[in-house]
N, C-alpha and C positions, 0 to 999 in steps of 0.2 A: 572547570567541571573535571571530576576524579575520573578516571578512565575504569578506576575498578567498581564504581558505582552504577548502577542503571539509569539510563537518562529519561528523565521525566517529561513528557509530553506537554507542552505548553499551551494546554487547552484555554482558549479566548485569548491567547495572545498571539505571537508569531508562530503560528502552528499548523499545520496542514489544511485543517477543517474551517480555518478562518479566510482561505485565500479567496473562494467565491463570495462569501459575503462582503468582505473587502472591496472585491472588483464592483459589486453591484451597489455598493454604497450602503449596506445594511449594518457596517459596523465600522470603526476606524481604519483608514486605509494610510496613515502615515508611516508604517513599517513596511509597505510595498516599495520596491524599488521606483525611483522618479520616472523613468521610461513609461513603466504601466500607468502611473496614476495621471501621466500626461495626456496619454493617447486617446484618440477616437475611439479605436477599435485595438482590442487586446486579444490576442490568439494566446490561448493557455496551453502550452505543448507538456504534456506528461510523458517524461521518458521512464519507463519502467526499470527499477533498477538502479539509477544512478544515483548513488547517495554521494553526498558532499565528501567524505573522506576518498572515495573512489575517484571523485572530479579532481580533488586536488593532488591525487598520488599520480595524475595522468596529466596534469594541468600543460606543461612543456608540448605535448602533443596536440593539444586541443585550443588553438587560437579563437576559434568563433567563440566557444562557450566562456573561456577564460577574458574574452574583452567585453562580457555582458556585466551589467551592474548589479550589486546584490550581494547575498551571503546565505549562510545556512538557516534553517528553521528546523522546528521537530515533525515529523509525521506523528502519526498516532500508534497506539497500541493495540493488539499486536501489529508489527511494523510489516504488514502483509497485503497483498494486493486486494483482495476482497474487501478489506476493512476500509484500507486507505481512500480506493477510489471511490467508494461509497460515501467518505466522509468529506472528500473533495466536491462532490455532487451536490450533497444534502446539507453541507454546513455545518455536520452535526459530529459528535464523537460516537464512536463506536458503539459506547453502551446506550447510546441515546437512540441511533437508527436502526440497531439491533442486528446487523451483519458482523459477526464477532469472531470471524476467523476463516481460515481455508476450508477446513470442516469443522461443524458446529452442530450441536445438539439440536434435534427437532422432534418434536412429537414422539421420542423413544428410540430414534433413529438418528443417524448422523448425516447432514446433508453436506456435500461437495458442493460448495458454493459456485466456483469457477466452472466446473461441468454441469452444474445443476442437477445432480444425480443423489438418490438417497441410496444407502447403504441397504441390501439385501434385493436392489430391483425395485421397490415399490414406486408408485407414482410420484413424480416430485410435486412439491408444492405449489401453488401460484405464488407469483412473485410479490403480489402487492400484500398477501399475507405475511410474507417476511420481513418486507421492508416498505412501510407505507408512505414515507416524506418524499414530496416532490423533488426533483431535481433542479439545482439550480435558483432554488427559492421561489419557484413558480415564474420565472423569465422563460423564454422562448429562446434556447440558446442551441446552435447547430452544432453536432457532434461528428467530428472527423475520426473515424476510425476503422479497425480491420472489416472487411465484408463479413466474414464468417462470424461476427460477432452479432451481426443484425437482430437473428433471432434467439440468442441465448438468454436463458432464464436469470443469468445475472444482469445481462443487458436490461432486460425488463426491471429488476431490482433496482439498479442506481442508474439508469437513463430514461427511465419510463417516459414516453411521449414525445422526447427530444427529437428535433429534426434530424433524421440519420443520413450521413454522406460517407460511403464506404469506400475503401482504399484497398487495393491489393498489391500494391507496389509503391515504395515510399514517393517515386516520382509522382503518383495518384495522389498521394497525401498533399504534397506540396500544391498540385494544381486545384485540389478543393479548396485548401487553405488562401490560395490566390483570389479565386473566383468569389468566396465568403467576404473576404476582407472588401473587395471590390463592391459587393451590395451594401455594405455600411453596416453590419451588425456590431453592436457593442462589444460582444464577447464571442468567441468561438473556441471550443474546446476540442483538443486533439490528442491523440494517445498514440504511442509508438512502443511496443513491447521488446525490441531486440536486444537490448542490454540484460534483461532479465533472463529472457530466453538463452543467451550465450553463457552467463554466469551458471545457470542450472546444470547445462550440460558439461562446461569444461571449467567452470571456476573462474577465479580472478586473475590467474597467472596468465603470461604470454603463451602463444601469439594471440588467441582467439579474441579475447577481450579486449586487449588493446586495439585490435583492428576494427571491432565492432564500435568502440568508443571513437575512434576517427571517422568512422562512417557516419556517427551520431553528427560528431561536429561538423562535419560537410552538409548534412541534412539541416542542421540550424542555420548556416550560413546562407543555401537555398532558401529557406523559408524567411530569412530577413530580406534575401533579394527578392523575393515575391510580394512581399509587403511595402505599401506606400509609407511615405516618412510620417503620417498622422498615424498610423499603426504601431503596435509594438509586440514583441515576441516574448512572451514571458514564461520560463522555463522551468519547471518543477520535477519532483519524483515522488513515487509512493514509498519507496523503502529504499536502503542501501543493501549491500550485500556480504555475506562471509563464506569464506572457503572450508568446506567440511571435509570435502574428499572420502578417505574411508574411517572418519573419526565418527562413525554413527554408533550411538551406545544403544544398548538393549535395555530394555526395563524389566529384566527377569527377576531382579532383584525385590520387586515389588508386585509382581504380577498375580502374586495368590490375594493380595488386598485389593485389586482394581477388577472393576466389572465393565470398563468400558473406556475408551480414548478418544479425545478429539483435539481440535487445532492443529499446529503444526509441528516440524520436527524441533524447532527452536522456541516453540512456545505451546507445550504439550500440557493438554488437560489432562488429568487423571479422575475418572468417577470411582468414588468408594464404596465399597459395602455398606449396607447399613449400619448407622452408629459408627462407621470406620474412619471419619475424616481425620480426627486429631491424629490417629495411630498411622494413618497412611501418610499424613504429613510429616510426622516424626520420621518415619522410615524413609520417607524421601529426602529429608535433608540429610540424614545419616549416609544414604547411599550416594546421593547425588548433588549435594549441596557444595562440593567443590568446585562444580562445574554449572551451576545453574543457582538463579535465585528461586529459592521456594516459597511458594505463598500461597495460603489457604484461600478460597473464593472470598470469603469475606473480608480479608486482608487485601486482595486486588480490590474490592469494590471501595471499602473503606479510605484505600489508599489514593484513590482516584485515577488509578491507572488508565481505565478504559472511558473515562469520562467522568463528569461531575455528578455528584448526588443530589437527590435522590434520583436511582435508575428506575425505568420502567420494570415491573415487578416480571412481567412477562419475559423480559429480556435475559434475565436472571438466570431462569431456566435453560437457557442456551449454553452456558457454561458449565464445566466440570467443576471437580469440589477442591482438588489440588492442582496447583500450576508449576511446571519446571520451565523456567524461562533462561534459557541458555547464556551463562555469563563468558564462558570459552568457546573456542572453536569447534565446537560438537552439535549433534544434533540427536534428539531421542527418539527412536524407531518405533512407530505404531505397528504392533504386531498384525493388524488388518490391513496394513498399507506397506508392507514389505518393499515393493517398489521405489518407496521415498528414499532407500537407502542407497539409490542408484545416483542422486543428485550429488554432484560436486559442489555446487554453490547453493546456499540456502540464506533465509532471513526470517524474520518474525519477533525477535527478541528486543531487548533494551539497551544493548550496546550502542556506542557512538556510530560505529560503522553503518549500522542499520538504521538506527532513529533519526540521523541528521540528513536532512535533503536540502538540495539547492533552492534558492527561489531568486531566480537571475533574470534580468529583462534587457532589452536593447529595442532602440526603434528600428521599424523597416528603413530600408535604402533602395526599394525601387521607385519604379515612376508613380 
């Protein structure tokens, strides 16, 4: 795999959106780790932000994670939480389920998916209108995630009607999982956001992120201790991380050709003035081509970057006209969201660091 080329999501193969379909028997599961294939109960733990390259870089300090069986798979594009978590739960690529970025176009405005707010303060949409597909392919799968996510619009979009078991501390996460495994659920979904939270605030350099990784490694060990031998812990992530620090780039070189922005700093969509898509794409390539893979919307769709063709027509309207997918360690700053430039770590693009995530498993070792 050429490090200078974008990493293409392996949709339909060893890709994040295929994990749940493989676990419930909807598609071939031969690519899953053996421990997950053999288990009576699988606890799927999503560690937000734990990319494969990040895991490998700190392998010597992470004995629990590195003792697990498996390897890297690809996440979806864009490599960001809103898209990836929805792909995990629905078993669909982003262009199919329609959650297409952290901030995406919707009805003439821009929806912040994680906050579930519209620019300008208008009333946010009903979650079912944004994302209609059932989570977990219609199975009843208990969800173990943070308490404050219980009533969020994004939870309603990607976890709709799933039994919700909230936690406020990692110890509660472990005990929730222990109880659900004892009840014999075939699949339990759990989510921990700490790695991503720390990376956004402090980046990937010591001391903060390595300390969080060691904490996560201990959490994985505690979860294995909480699970019986006929259960397995299956660990994956939604995306990896890139350190940006002060390398946020303004878009002033093309601002006179742009009527709006969406996406995220490393997967930035530009909306062109009427009839100006080709000119905007050319200008963007000239100004930012050394730091970004620049594609028009048609090139993104025809290339299958967001999922298989043909895409639902309604979902195409949620995309911009020209994409800047960062290829170096930079972010592209949306003038409407200047606080994004305070993030030290970011993600969303198509580099190896962002696109490769672990899929590793080990059996429980509790009574």
